[in-house]
Phi, psi and omega in degrees: 000139176292138180231158175251133180305149182301321179300319180292324177297323177296321178295317179299317179297324178294319178296318178301318180296323179293322186278333187293133175274114183299128176299145176064022175234147178269129180244154171248108189305313185284335179270325187268343185226140182249113181295344180260006183296137174226351181084130182289342185259017178216122181260166185302313182297316180295322179295319180295320178295321179294322180299320179300314178294321180296321179296323176296318178297318180296323178298317178294319180293324179295321178301315179292320177304314181292317183291320181291324173058042179239316180258160167228158181238122176250118179254119181256123178245120176236150178188162167281165185301144176073019179278342177101031180299310184299315181291331178292316178300313183301313186281315184293324183264012186298330183260003185267142179302116183298341179289345181256007184232135175237127179250129178235127175252122183263111181265197178302131182303141175281173177300319179296319181293326178289344176277359178238173176293161189291344178268352187303312185289335177283322174305317182295336186259005181299143180290144174284165178303139180087001185237164175247128177247139178238123175258107177275093199073157192202199176297345177290344174300336182286350175239012179240278181301316181295329180285320180287333180243088181302335179297332178290322179293322180299328181278349178283144189273052177267150172302138182308326182296338182271350180267054183254187185289348180267001186299323183289321178298318179297317182294322176300315179295320180296317180294318177300316180294320178300312181291325175297318178300316180298310181298320178294346178248021173085010176258104183283132185252122175243127186238125181238133168249114178279108190264102179258144179283160180295325180290320179291323176299317177303314179299315182289325174297318178298321177298319180295326181282329187265326183270122180306321182288351178245002181302326184295339180280342186282139179218137176296334177297327179299321180293322179294321179289326177299326178296342181256025184311308183297324179294320179291318178300319178295319178296317180297315180301315179295323177296313178301315184295341181249345187233009172269107188243169176299323183274340180210073182285158174269147171240121177269107187262120176303130188236011178286336178239107188297328179298325179282321179304313183296318178294318182297316179295315179299323181295318180293317180297314179302310182297323179294314181290326179298324180289346181281350181053051182292135180219158173286148181300143179284130181275133180290164179298323179296317179293323178299317179296321178295321179295316179297320179295317180294320179299314181296318181295318180293319181293328182266000187299319184276338183078002181266118181295339178247047183298128183295319180296322180294315180298316181296317180296317179295320181294319179294321179297315180296319181294321179296316179296323181294324179297323183285000000 
């Protein structure tokens, strides 16, 4: 099994403590968190090498997650534009079996979705046991974008009496209860906010405007949202202060340096899955006897004492045991 040195694990845990939003505490996003943070004890080259090992570990853990078939992992990614959500998903999940991961991007609600409660479409997309689900934007848009744009709330088919000044507090409570319900049923919730600075966003927007291969990423709507930067920061702060819980804490991930962002996200996922004590199912004595009988039959099938398939299978088994 691939392992991470103990010293590196200590560093990763230190980063997690820095990023975690303490439950029941009020935070000031711009004062308490640095979007350019990378840690003095970790350099870019070292971080990339650690990420490679971490991706191997995640692949092994995913295999156990699927085989055990008891837990599911829900990863929620929120960010301001150009923070790197898509590239984070691409790099962190690069070594994981795509058959075990589902990615959902939640856009503007459809007519059908508006005819249901705001969590309805998210319920439908929850990962099954043994799987990893990624929400690229999520139900948190309902206390972020909808809050910054009151016209979106006006278009929702809620009774007028429910569109009062207490709606955000109610939604925070509803989301907390929803996530508690998920965790109590074996769906572990990991929430990341990729925190990019306004200046770094400006730089990445300029790249999109100047580089032909990135022109497709540019949207005039992004510029309109950038003009509401302070409103979004205020909405995010209020959201963190009300929805970072013991069972589903928020992690504010510095996003000005993508190499660090990817390692930090992978580190949190790794540590979370490691605590689940994931194992392969125990084979019963009856199954063991059946396996031994099948092994003997397969080894003797060709009648060749120097069977090539047998040699290759034994060599792979020995190599696998040596890794462990």
